[in-house]
C-alpha positions as CSV (number, residue, x, y, z in Angstrom):
1,M,126.3,113.8,66.0
2,R,124.8,116.5,67.9
3,T,121.9,118.0,66.0
4,P,122.5,121.9,66.2
5,P,120.1,124.3,68.2
6,P,117.2,125.3,66.0
7,V,117.6,128.8,64.4
8,L,114.7,131.4,64.9
9,P,113.2,133.9,62.3
10,P,114.9,137.4,62.7
11,G,113.6,139.7,65.5
12,E,112.4,136.4,67.7
13,E,115.7,135.7,68.9
14,H,114.9,137.0,72.2
15,S,111.5,135.7,72.4
16,P,109.9,133.3,75.4
17,G,109.2,130.5,73.1
18,Y,105.8,129.0,73.0
19,K,103.5,130.4,75.8
20,R,101.2,127.5,77.1
21,T,97.3,128.0,76.7
22,W,94.5,127.5,79.0
23,F,93.9,124.4,76.6
24,D,97.8,123.1,77.2
25,R,97.1,123.3,80.8
26,Q,93.5,121.7,80.7
27,G,94.4,119.0,78.2
28,P,91.3,116.8,77.1
29,D,89.1,118.4,80.0
30,A,89.5,121.9,78.3
31,G,86.4,120.5,76.2
32,L,84.5,119.2,79.0
33,R,85.0,122.4,80.9
34,L,84.0,124.3,78.1
35,K,80.9,122.3,77.7
36,A,80.1,122.8,81.4
37,G,80.4,126.6,80.5
38,S,78.2,126.7,77.9
39,Y,75.4,124.7,80.1
40,G,75.7,127.7,82.7
41,A,75.7,130.5,80.4
42,M,72.2,129.0,78.9
43,V,71.0,128.4,82.6
44,T,72.0,131.9,83.4
45,A,70.6,133.0,80.4
46,I,67.0,131.1,80.9
47,T,66.7,132.1,84.4
48,F,67.5,135.6,84.1
49,S,64.7,135.7,80.9
50,A,62.4,133.9,83.2
51,I,62.8,136.4,86.1
52,M,62.8,139.5,84.0
53,L,59.4,138.0,82.4
54,F,57.8,137.2,86.1
55,A,59.2,141.0,86.9
56,A,57.6,142.5,83.7
57,Q,54.8,141.1,84.8
58,A,54.4,142.2,88.1
59,G,55.1,145.9,86.8
60,S,58.2,148.0,85.6
61,P,61.0,146.4,86.9
62,S,63.4,148.2,89.5
63,V,67.1,148.9,89.0
64,G,67.3,146.1,92.3
65,T,64.9,143.9,90.9
66,I,67.3,143.5,87.5
67,L,70.5,143.3,89.7
68,G,68.9,140.8,91.8
69,A,67.7,139.1,88.7
70,F,71.3,138.8,87.0
71,V,72.8,137.7,90.5
72,V,70.2,134.6,91.0
73,A,70.8,133.9,87.5
74,A,74.9,134.1,87.9
75,L,74.4,131.7,90.8
76,F,72.1,129.1,89.1
77,G,74.2,129.2,86.2
78,G,77.4,128.8,88.3
79,V,75.7,126.0,90.2
80,T,75.2,124.5,87.1
81,F,78.9,124.5,86.0
82,V,79.8,123.3,88.7
83,I,77.9,120.5,88.9
84,G,78.6,120.0,85.2
85,A,82.3,119.6,85.7
86,K,82.0,117.3,88.7
87,L,79.8,115.0,87.2
88,S,82.0,114.6,84.2
89,D,85.4,114.3,86.5
90,G,83.3,111.7,88.8
91,A,82.1,109.8,85.5
92,G,85.9,110.0,84.5
93,A,87.0,108.5,87.7
94,V,84.5,105.4,87.7
95,A,85.8,104.5,84.1
96,K,89.3,104.8,85.3
97,S,88.5,102.5,88.1
98,F,87.4,99.9,86.0
99,T,89.6,100.3,82.8
100,M,92.9,101.2,84.7
101,P,92.3,99.8,88.3
102,S,95.3,101.1,90.6
103,G,95.2,98.2,93.2
104,S,95.2,100.9,95.9
105,S,92.0,99.4,97.2
106,T,93.5,95.6,97.8
107,P,96.3,95.3,99.8
108,Y,99.3,93.4,98.4
109,E,99.4,89.7,99.5
110,Q,102.5,88.1,99.3
111,T,102.3,85.0,97.1
112,F,104.8,81.8,97.6
113,S,104.9,80.8,93.8
114,F,108.4,80.1,93.6
115,Q,108.2,77.7,97.0
116,E,105.4,76.2,95.6
117,A,107.0,75.5,92.3
118,M,110.1,74.1,93.5
119,A,107.5,71.6,95.5
120,A,106.2,70.6,92.6
121,R,109.3,69.7,90.9
122,G,110.3,67.5,93.4
123,D,112.9,70.2,95.4
124,V,110.8,69.7,98.6
125,A,113.7,70.2,100.5
126,G,114.5,73.3,98.9
127,A,111.0,74.8,99.3
128,L,111.1,74.0,102.7
129,A,114.5,75.6,103.4
130,S,113.1,78.5,101.6
131,Y,109.9,78.7,104.0
132,E,111.9,78.5,107.1
133,A,114.2,81.7,106.0
134,I,110.9,83.4,105.1
135,I,109.5,82.5,108.4
136,L,112.8,84.0,110.1
137,E,112.4,86.9,107.7
138,Q,109.0,87.7,109.1
139,P,108.4,86.5,112.1
140,L,104.3,87.3,112.0
141,A,103.6,85.6,108.5
142,T,101.0,83.2,109.0
143,A,100.6,82.1,105.3
144,P,104.5,80.6,104.9
145,R,104.1,78.8,108.2
146,L,100.7,77.1,107.0
147,L,102.5,76.3,103.4
148,A,105.4,74.7,105.5
149,A,103.5,73.0,107.7
150,E,101.4,71.3,105.0
151,H,104.5,70.4,103.1
152,Y,106.1,68.7,106.6
153,A,102.9,67.0,107.4
154,R,102.5,65.3,103.4
155,G,104.5,62.1,103.1
156,N,105.2,62.2,107.2
157,R,108.5,64.5,106.4
158,N,108.5,66.1,110.0
159,P,105.1,66.1,111.8
160,A,106.5,67.2,114.6
161,R,107.6,70.4,112.8
162,A,104.3,70.6,111.0
163,A,102.6,70.7,114.2
164,E,104.9,73.5,115.7
165,L,103.9,75.3,112.7
166,F,100.4,74.6,112.8
167,R,100.5,75.9,116.8
168,E,102.3,78.6,115.9
169,A,99.8,80.1,113.1
170,L,96.7,79.1,114.9
171,P,96.6,82.3,117.5
172,R,97.1,84.6,114.2
173,L,94.6,83.0,112.5
174,K,91.9,83.3,115.5
175,A,92.8,87.1,115.4
176,R,92.3,87.5,112.0
177,L,89.1,85.0,112.1
178,P,87.4,86.2,115.6
179,N,84.5,84.0,115.0
180,A,87.1,80.7,114.5
181,S,87.4,78.2,117.3
182,G,90.6,76.1,118.1
183,D,88.7,73.5,119.7
């Protein structure tokens, strides 16, 4: 059963509905922006008062002095607002990186737990067949070659294939580790 649409009070049938406010658009950051704005307003007022105090001590301030004081105070207040807003954004980003890491800074590295689990259960032939399939699919991959070579070498299963896989992996390892020598 479908729920009927809501019935609006008389006179509001053609209203556009709820209009989103600035707080709706900003979300939780709206409070931080208000706080940064209040700090900016406070710095503006203090700076303007200080400039006017110095101007009054020097004599009667002119209109240009008052306008200049207001511009300088507004600039100081604006800088304070921007710094306060950006610092809170930065602090939030740092906290987010610790509490909810994205993984974007660490590239994915394929694991072969399925094949290793097969070998641990005693199905070494199945694990080796799976490694061989991966080697065919990914001709530049080094890790499956090394792991398959280890399984071939263990227990003299196929030492010739193990040596072949180790030889295939060696140039790739040298390219990744420039100080490694194959001698």
